[in-house]
N, C-alpha and C positions, 0 to 999 in steps of 0.2 A: 773622685776617689784617687788619691795618689798612691796609697799603699794599703796592703791588708794588715790589720792589726789583730793580734790574738785577743780573744774574749777574756776579760778579767775574771779571776776566780779567787776565792779565799784560800788560805793555806790549808793543806789537806791533813797534815799531821801524820803522814806515813802511808805505806801501802795497804795496811789493814783497813784504814779509814776509807781509802779509795775503793777498796773492794766492797765494803759495807754500803757505800753510797751507790755503787754500780748495781748491787743487788736490790736496793730500795727502788731505784729507777726501773729495773727489770720487773720487779713485782708490780709497781704502779702501772706501767704500760701494758703488762700481760693482762692484769685484771680488767683494766679499762677496755682493752680490745675484746677479750672473750665475753664481756657482758653486753656488747653491742648486738642489736637485733639482727643487723646484716650478717655479723659473724655467726651467730646462732643459726640463722636460716641457711647460710651457705654450708655450715658444718653438717646440719641434719638433713639437707636436701638429698645427698647421695644415699644415706642409709634408708630414708623414707622411700626414695625411688626404687632401690633394690627390693625393699619389702613389698612395695606395690607390684613390681614386676613378678616377684615370686608368687604373690597371691593370685595375679591374673594367670600366670602359667599353670598354677595348681588347679584353678577353676576350669580352664580350658582342657587341661590333661584329664581331669575327671570327666568332663563332658565328652571328650573324645573316646575315652575307654568305656564309658557307660553305654554308648551307642553300639560298640562292638563292630565287627566286620562280618557278622553272620547274616544269613539271608539266602535268597535264591538268585542264581545267575542264569539268565535265559540265553540259550545259544540256538541260532538257526544254522545248522551245518549242511551246507550245500555242496561241500567238497567230498564227502564220503570218508574223510580221515577219521580213523577210530580214536575217539577221545575217551580217556580213562574215566571211570565212574568214581565220583567223590561224594556220593549221596550220604555216606555215613559220617561225614565231617560237619563242621559248623556251617559250612556253605553247601547248598544243594544246587547241583547243576541240572537244569532242565532243558531238554531238546524239544523244540517246537518247530512247526512249519513257519514259513515266512508270513503267511496270511494270519495264522493264529497269533503269532508274536505281535504283529502290527495291531490286531484287534485288541489284544490285552493292553498294549501301550496306549492306544487311543482312549480306552476306558479307564486308564489310570491305575490298572491293577499291577503293572510293573513299571519301574522307573526307566528302564532301558533294556535293550537286548543287543547281542553281538552276532553279526552276520559273518559267517565263514564262506567266502565265495567259492565257486567251483574250481577256479584256477589257483586256489591257495597254495598247492604244491609248488607252483612256479613263481607266484607273486609274493607269497608270504605276507599277504595283507589281510587284516581283519577290520571290519567296520563296526563301530558302536553306534547304534541308533537311539536317539533320545528325543523327548518332546521338543517342540519349537521353543517353548519357554525356557528350556534348559533346566539343569538340576539346581536345587536350592543349595544354600551355603552348607547346610548340615550334611549334604550328600557328597561333597567334594572328596572327603577322605575315603569313603567306602567305594566311590567310583574308581579312585586310583588303585585301591587294593584289588578290586574286581578285575580291572584291566590287567594288572600284573598276574593275577591268577589265570586269566584266559590265555595270556601270552605263554605262561609256563606250561599249561596243559597242551597247547598246540605244538610247542617245541617237543614236548614229551611224546605226543602222538606221532610226530614225524620220525623221531628216533626209533620208536617201537615198530613203526611201519617199515623202517629200513632194516629191521632185524637186530637192533641193539638191545641187549638184555636190560632188565629193569635196574640192576645195580649200576651198570655202566651208564645208563641213561640218567640216573639220578646224579652220578658223579659229574657227568658232563654239564648237566643243568646247574649243579651247584657251583661249578667253577673251581679254579685252582686257588688254594689258600697259601699265601706266602707269609711266613713269620720271620722276624728279624731277631737275631741274637748277637751278643757280643762274643769276643774270642774266648771268654770264660764260660760261655753257655747261658749267660743271663738274658732273659727275654727283653726285647726293646719294643715297646708299643708305639703306635703312631702318636699317642698322647705325649709320651716322653719326648719325642722329636719336636712336637708342637710346643711343649712347655720349654724346651731349650731355647726356642726363639722368642716365645711370648714373655717369659720371665724377665730377661734383660730389657725388653721394650717397656714392660710395666714399671721396672725400677727407674728407667730413664724418664718415663712420663711422670712418675711421682716426683722425681728430683726437679724436673722442669716446673711442674705445678707448684711445688713448695717454694722454689726460687721466686717465681712471679708473685705468689701470694705474700710471702714474707717481704719481698721488695716493695709491694704495694703498701703494706702496713708501715714499713720504715719510712718510705717517702711521704706518705700521708701524715704520719705523726710529726716528722721534722718540719715539713713545709707548713702544716697547720700551726704549729707552735711558733714558727717564725712569723707568719702572717698575723697571728693573734697577739704577738709580743709575749706569749707565755714563757718563751725560752729565756727572756731576760730575767724573769722572776726565778726560774729554775736555776739559772746560772749564778744567781746571787748566793745559792746554798750548795750547789753541786758543781764541781769543776767540769770543764768540757769533755775531758777524756773519760772519766767515769760515766758521764751522761751518755756519750756515744756508746760506750761498752754496754751500759744498761739497756739502752734501746735495742741494740743488736740482739742481746740475750733475751729480753722480754718479748719483743715483737717476733723474733725468730722462734721463740718457744710457742707463741700463739699460733704461728703458721704451722709449725711441726706438730702441734697438738691436733690441728685440723686434719693434717695428712695422716697422723697416727689413728685417728678415729675412723677415717676411711679405710685404712689397711685392716684394722680390727674388724670392721664391718665385712670386708671381703673375706677375711679368714673365717668368720662365723658363717658367712653365706655359703662358702664352698662345700662344707659337709651337707648342708641342706639341699644344695643344687646337685649333689652327686647322685641323688635318686633319679634325676632327669637327665643328667649328663654322665654316661657310664665312665668309670675309672677316673673321675675328676679327683676323688680323694687319694688317688695313687701318685699325684704330683709331689715330688720331693725336691727340696731346695737344699743345696750343700750349705751346712752351717758356716763353713769357712767363707764361702762367697757372700753369705748374708752378712757376716761380720765385716768383711771388706767393704761391702756396699754401705753399711752404716758409717764406717770411717770416711768414705768419699762423700757421703751426704754431709757429715758434720764439717769437714775441712772445706768442701765446696761452698757450704752456706756461709762459713766465716769469711771466706774470701769475697764472695759476692756481697754479703751483708755489710762488710766494711766499706766497700766501694759505694753501695747504695746510700749508706749514711752520709758519705762525703757528697754524693750527688744531691741529696736533699739539702745539704747545708749550702752548696754553691748555687742552687737553682733559685731564680727570682720567684717562681711560683710552682704550683703543683703540676700544671700542664707540661711545663718544660722538663720538670723532673721525670714525669712519666715517659716523655719522648726519649730522654737520655737512657733511662733504665731499659726501655724497650730495645734500643740499639744494643746495649750491653748484654741483655738477656738473649739476643740472637746467637751469641757465641755458644751458649749451652745447647742450642738446638742443632748446631752444625753437624755433630756426629750422628744425630738421629736422622737428619736429612740424607746423609751419606752412608746409611745403614748397609746398603748393598755392597759397599767396599769392605766392610767388616766381615760380611758373610763370605765373600769370594777370596779375599787375600788379607789375612791378619798381619802378615809380615811386610806389607807395603809401607813405603816411606810416609805416605799420607796418614795411615793409621798410627804409626809410631809418633809422628809429629802432633797429631791431635791428642794422643795419650800423654805427651810431655808438656804441651802448651796448657798452662794453668787454667785458663778460662774454659777450655774444652776437656780437661782431664777427667772431671767427675763423670760426665755422660759417656765419654769415649771408653773409660776403663770399665764402666758398668756394662757396656755392650761387649767389650772384649772378654770379660769374665763370664758372660752368659753364652757367647758363641764359641769360645775356645774349648777344646777337649780337655786341656790341662791348664791349671793356673800358671800364667807366665810370671813367675816370681821376680825375675830380673826387671821386667817392665813395671810390675807392681811397686817394687822398691824405688825405682827411678821416678815414677810418677808421684809416689807419696812424698818423696823428698822435694820434688819440684812444687807440688801443690802446697806443702807445709811451708816452705820458704816464701812462696808468693803470698799465702795467707798472712803470715807474720809481717811481711813488707807492706802488704796492702793495709793491714790494720795500723801499722806505725805511721804510714804516709797519710791515711785517711783521718787518723786522730789529729794530726797537725793541721790538715786542711779544715776539718770540722771545727777545731778550736779557733782558727783564724777567720773563718767566713760565716759562722753560724749567726752572727749578729748583723750581717749585711742584709738590707731590705731593698728590693727592687733593682738591684744591680747584679751583673754577672762578672765575677773577677776574671782577669785575663790569665792566659797560660803562664806568663812570666810571674804574675803575682801568686799563682798557685805554687810554682816552683820555689818561689821565695818563702812561702809558708812551710813547705816541706823542709827546706834547708835551715829554717829558723831554729835556734837552740830550744831544746825541750823545756 
């Protein structure tokens, strides 16, 4: 091969015709992709998995609450420490001698008993005695609650014996409660703090997943049509540039549809999970940040999608195309790997560089928007300009490379040939 030649195409008749052709290609590739069994299985796997987990959680929650924590707790008090009487509650406290407790345990009348040794005042140690076979699985939760109860009662007994009043003893046992508020007096829960870190990570994860999914669809479509010579037939009716644009839009739409279904599943599941996870429904996302996240999603995908289309055109086969795309996709993961830098120092040169470098801009800015207390509008503006210019340049260069190399089979064009294709007249 001496030089790269552009793929021939019929006259288009204007920009409106190019747009119609691109939309036809987008519709064709979108419908062909979403009807595949693998796509449907991958799309429904997450919702079905969440539904199964919620059902299992509900079953075990009902099982755990049905058993309750009521019953009898047997204590052998050899220390003489006065233990409060709780016989009027759901749990009955029974004091037995060591011999009687052991006999009842051997006969299977009680599952365990708690031995308070004579030196408890100095050792603070309590021994739980249970059968050699150990407790069954259904007893694990009640054993834990019973042990916590005995620990509470023994600490309460020591405080009372030391002359501490009931109210003071209860306050000491309850512990100190620390609440966080903003300067305006608004309460800040631990869930809000966790959400501030979790939300940007979720957005970054979704972006990375969408990038790899859509790149896989793009590369598979382009390389398959090259190997099967279908692209020759398509190019006889559709010019290369509308063909590339249509594939980016159609296959990108298929990937983003998959991600959108997963996001909607999570949004639907959150209110249902709020009954099991307290205050989960209190998580709020700033609409401005959400809007900026969507913009970075779209621009980031256009930049990566154009490059992936060109990679599919220049790669001899699907395997090499996947290797090239994997290396390129690593750039999107770099900010996520360096997440600790974003948490500790948002003003560092490294963070600013990743925010302005187009291949890392989407993930870097999603992290910055989630971690920073206020939206850094100057950095947002600069990053959007950088990413928009790069996306436009990548689409322009990739369109020329796609047009010049999409009909090449079994060969890999050199760098000089690719540069010549980029510099060739439109």
